[in-house]
C-alpha positions as CSV (number, residue, x, y, z in Angstrom):
1,M,105.8,76.0,115.9
2,H,105.3,75.7,112.1
3,N,106.7,72.2,111.9
4,A,104.6,71.0,114.9
5,L,101.4,72.4,113.3
6,L,102.3,70.9,110.0
7,I,102.7,67.5,111.5
8,L,99.6,67.8,113.5
9,H,97.6,68.9,110.5
10,S,99.1,66.2,108.4
11,Y,98.3,63.4,110.9
12,F,94.9,64.6,111.8
13,R,93.9,64.0,108.2
14,W,93.5,60.3,109.2
15,V,90.9,61.2,111.8
16,V,89.0,63.2,109.2
17,L,89.2,60.4,106.7
18,L,88.1,57.7,109.2
19,A,85.2,59.9,110.5
20,G,84.2,60.6,106.9
21,L,84.3,56.9,105.9
22,V,82.3,55.9,108.9
23,A,79.7,58.6,108.3
24,L,79.5,57.7,104.6
25,A,79.2,54.0,105.2
26,R,76.4,54.5,107.8
27,M,74.5,56.7,105.4
28,A,75.0,54.4,102.4
29,V,74.1,51.2,104.3
30,G,71.1,52.9,105.9
31,W,69.9,54.1,102.5
32,M,70.4,50.8,100.7
33,K,68.9,48.7,103.4
34,S,66.1,51.2,104.3
35,L,67.1,51.2,107.9
36,P,65.5,53.5,110.6
37,W,67.5,56.6,111.4
38,T,69.2,56.4,114.8
39,P,71.0,58.8,117.1
40,G,74.2,56.9,116.1
41,D,73.7,57.9,112.5
42,R,73.4,61.6,113.5
43,R,76.5,61.2,115.7
44,A,78.5,59.8,112.8
45,G,77.8,62.8,110.7
46,L,78.5,65.1,113.7
47,L,81.8,63.4,114.3
48,F,82.8,64.0,110.6
49,T,81.8,67.7,110.7
50,V,83.6,68.3,114.0
51,A,86.7,66.6,112.8
52,L,86.6,68.8,109.7
53,D,86.1,71.9,111.9
54,I,89.2,71.0,114.0
55,Q,91.2,70.3,110.9
56,L,90.1,73.7,109.5
57,L,91.4,75.4,112.7
58,F,94.7,73.6,112.4
59,G,94.9,74.6,108.7
60,V,94.1,78.3,109.3
61,W,96.6,78.5,112.1
62,L,99.2,76.7,109.8
63,Y,98.4,79.1,106.9
64,A,99.0,82.1,109.3
65,V,102.5,80.9,110.4
66,S,103.7,79.1,107.3
67,P,106.9,80.5,105.8
68,L,105.9,79.0,102.4
69,I,102.6,81.0,102.4
70,R,104.4,84.1,103.6
71,K,106.9,83.9,100.8
72,A,104.1,83.1,98.2
73,M,102.1,86.1,99.3
74,S,105.0,88.4,98.5
75,D,104.9,87.2,94.9
76,M,101.5,85.7,94.1
77,A,102.1,85.7,90.3
78,T,105.1,83.4,90.7
79,A,103.4,81.4,93.4
80,M,100.3,80.7,91.2
81,R,102.5,79.6,88.3
82,T,104.4,77.1,90.6
83,P,102.1,74.0,91.0
84,D,103.7,72.8,94.3
85,V,103.2,76.2,95.8
86,R,99.8,76.9,94.3
87,V,98.5,73.8,95.9
88,F,99.1,75.1,99.4
89,V,98.3,78.8,98.7
90,A,95.0,78.3,96.9
91,D,94.0,74.8,95.7
92,H,94.1,72.9,98.9
93,P,92.5,75.5,101.2
94,A,89.7,76.4,98.7
95,T,88.8,72.8,98.0
96,M,88.9,71.8,101.6
97,L,86.6,74.7,102.5
98,V,84.1,73.5,99.9
99,A,84.3,70.0,101.3
100,L,83.7,71.3,104.8
101,V,80.7,73.3,103.7
102,L,79.3,70.2,101.9
103,A,79.6,68.1,105.0
104,H,77.9,70.7,107.1
105,V,75.1,71.2,104.6
106,G,74.7,67.4,104.4
107,S,74.5,67.2,108.2
108,V,71.7,69.8,108.4
109,A,69.9,68.5,105.3
110,A,69.9,65.0,106.7
111,R,68.8,66.1,110.1
112,K,65.9,68.1,108.7
113,A,64.7,65.5,106.2
114,L,61.2,64.2,106.8
115,T,61.8,60.5,106.2
116,D,64.6,58.2,107.2
117,G,65.3,57.3,103.6
118,L,65.7,60.9,102.7
119,K,68.0,61.5,105.7
120,F,70.3,58.6,104.6
121,R,70.2,59.7,100.9
122,R,71.1,63.3,101.7
123,G,73.9,62.1,104.0
124,T,75.2,59.8,101.4
125,V,75.3,62.4,98.7
126,F,76.7,65.2,100.7
127,Y,79.2,63.2,102.7
128,G,80.3,61.3,99.6
129,L,80.9,64.6,97.7
130,S,82.8,66.0,100.7
131,L,84.9,63.0,101.1
132,A,85.7,62.8,97.4
133,L,86.9,66.4,97.5
134,I,89.0,65.8,100.6
135,L,90.6,62.7,99.0
136,W,91.3,64.7,95.8
137,A,92.8,67.8,97.6
138,I,95.0,66.0,100.1
139,P,98.7,66.6,99.1
140,W,99.5,62.9,98.9
141,F,103.0,63.6,97.7
142,R,103.9,64.6,101.3
143,L,102.3,61.6,102.9
144,F,105.4,60.3,104.6
145,S,107.3,63.6,105.1
146,P,104.9,66.3,106.3
147,S,107.6,68.6,107.4
148,S,109.6,68.5,104.1
149,H,107.9,71.6,102.5
């Protein structure tokens, strides 16, 4: 089950990235061109946050069954001194959680803004920050071999 979850979590990243790029592009274009806010703009942000929520569920489930995490928890001092292990024990989950919160805050902030320009600006800032954190925290070294660790 661990390997299947690891592969699912690894490949679902592309859904998250695509949804994030679409949401960010819609927000930035809407802001730069002073476009009117549409239901499609709201749906783009919603798709991004839902994709992140699904990825979080995969990640939490994976964290719960991972032999790497289990072993690391038995000796946290060593795990935290080992960069390849620390990434999966602390850095990746913490950063991705912050990215998820930023995306959700951005979605709410955009939706509640009083003007279309402010909706797009808030979406651009929050989705952009969220996507930047996601891109930074993805373990790119395991891009082509998600089940190798």
